[in-house]
C-alpha positions as CSV (number, residue, x, y, z in Angstrom):
1,M,-0.3,-0.2,-0.5
2,D,1.5,3.6,-0.8
3,Q,1.8,5.0,2.6
4,A,0.7,8.4,1.5
5,S,-2.9,7.2,1.1
6,L,-2.7,5.5,4.8
7,K,-4.3,6.8,7.7
8,F,-2.5,6.3,11.1
9,T,-3.3,5.6,14.9
10,K,-1.7,6.9,18.1
11,T,-1.5,3.3,18.9
12,H,0.8,2.5,15.8
13,E,-1.7,0.9,13.4
14,W,-2.2,2.0,9.8
15,I,-5.5,1.6,7.8
16,G,-5.9,1.5,3.9
17,V,-9.4,1.8,2.9
18,E,-11.0,0.5,-0.3
19,D,-14.4,1.3,-0.4
20,D,-16.3,-0.2,2.8
21,I,-13.1,-2.2,3.7
22,A,-10.4,-1.3,5.7
23,T,-7.0,-3.0,5.9
24,V,-5.1,-2.8,8.8
25,G,-1.6,-3.6,9.8
26,I,1.3,-1.9,12.1
27,S,3.7,0.9,11.3
28,D,7.2,0.2,10.7
29,F,7.4,2.4,13.6
30,A,5.6,-0.1,16.0
31,V,7.8,-2.8,14.6
32,N,11.4,-1.2,15.1
33,Q,10.4,-0.3,18.8
34,L,9.4,-4.2,19.5
35,T,12.3,-5.5,17.7
36,D,12.5,-9.4,17.1
37,L,8.8,-10.4,16.8
38,V,8.0,-14.1,17.9
39,Y,4.1,-14.4,17.7
40,I,1.2,-12.7,16.7
41,E,-2.8,-13.7,17.4
42,L,-4.8,-12.4,14.7
43,P,-8.7,-11.5,14.9
44,K,-11.1,-14.4,14.2
45,I,-12.7,-14.1,10.7
46,G,-16.5,-13.4,11.2
47,S,-16.0,-11.8,14.4
48,T,-16.6,-8.0,14.9
49,C,-14.6,-5.5,16.4
50,E,-15.0,-2.3,18.0
51,A,-12.8,1.0,17.4
52,G,-10.2,1.2,20.1
53,K,-10.8,-2.4,21.6
54,V,-7.9,-4.6,21.3
55,F,-8.4,-7.3,18.8
56,G,-5.3,-9.2,18.7
57,E,-1.6,-9.0,20.1
58,V,2.1,-9.2,18.8
59,E,4.5,-10.5,20.9
60,S,8.1,-9.7,20.4
61,V,11.5,-11.2,22.5
62,K,10.9,-7.5,24.8
63,A,7.2,-7.4,25.4
64,V,3.5,-8.1,24.5
65,S,1.5,-5.3,22.7
66,D,-1.8,-5.2,22.3
67,L,-3.6,-4.4,18.7
68,Y,-6.1,-1.9,18.7
69,A,-8.8,-2.2,16.2
70,P,-9.1,1.2,14.4
71,V,-12.5,1.0,13.2
72,S,-15.8,-0.7,14.0
73,G,-16.9,-3.6,12.1
74,E,-16.8,-7.5,10.9
75,I,-13.4,-8.8,10.6
76,I,-13.7,-10.4,6.9
77,E,-10.0,-11.6,6.4
78,A,-6.7,-12.1,8.6
79,N,-3.3,-12.6,7.2
80,A,-2.9,-16.3,8.4
81,T,0.6,-16.4,7.0
82,L,1.8,-14.5,9.6
83,V,1.0,-17.1,12.5
84,D,4.2,-19.0,11.1
85,D,6.4,-16.1,9.7
86,Q,6.1,-12.6,11.4
87,S,9.2,-11.6,9.2
88,P,6.4,-9.4,6.9
89,L,5.5,-7.3,9.8
90,S,9.1,-6.1,9.8
91,D,10.0,-6.4,6.1
92,D,7.1,-5.3,4.4
93,P,5.0,-3.7,6.9
94,F,2.8,-2.0,4.6
95,G,2.2,-4.6,2.2
96,A,2.9,-8.4,3.0
97,G,2.5,-7.4,6.7
98,W,-1.1,-6.8,6.8
99,I,-2.7,-8.0,9.6
100,T,-6.4,-8.2,9.3
101,K,-9.4,-6.7,6.8
102,V,-12.5,-5.2,8.2
103,K,-15.7,-4.5,6.6
104,M,-16.3,-1.2,8.2
105,S,-20.0,-0.4,9.9
106,N,-19.0,3.3,10.1
107,P,-16.7,4.8,7.9
108,G,-16.8,8.0,9.5
109,E,-14.3,6.8,12.4
110,L,-11.6,7.1,10.0
111,D,-11.7,11.1,10.2
112,Q,-10.0,10.9,13.4
113,F,-6.6,9.4,12.2
114,M,-3.8,11.0,11.1
115,N,-2.1,11.1,7.6
116,A,1.5,9.9,6.8
117,D,3.0,13.5,7.5
118,E,1.2,14.2,10.7
119,Y,1.7,10.6,12.0
120,K,5.8,10.8,11.2
121,K,5.6,14.2,13.3
122,F,3.9,12.3,16.0
123,C,6.3,9.4,15.9
124,E,9.3,12.1,16.0
125,S,7.8,13.2,19.4
126,E,6.9,10.1,21.0
127,A,11.0,9.0,20.4
128,H,12.4,12.1,21.9
């Protein structure tokens, strides 16, 4: 996905939107903070998620971090290849490293998120 067209959350999830489907992943900033990923728990297909609520987790050698649903809706797809191999999360976080796809129930929730430039500034402030 083209980073310039993505939306970003303060919890470091990214959202790419096509019609009413949101593709969700975690940013390269988040992956770099976590380092050596060893496990991911994906949301279940067919389940619903609520914006701002935990819908999975990612584990590194350093810590376990919750994944937060940026939007509400139904989980229609999950990137099962990540269960056995988390390397796409760091190698291609905005492409092969996507985590899940959500059929959004309230696309207006997207209005609260940062664009790529705003997110970059946010990360710079977090790093200092």
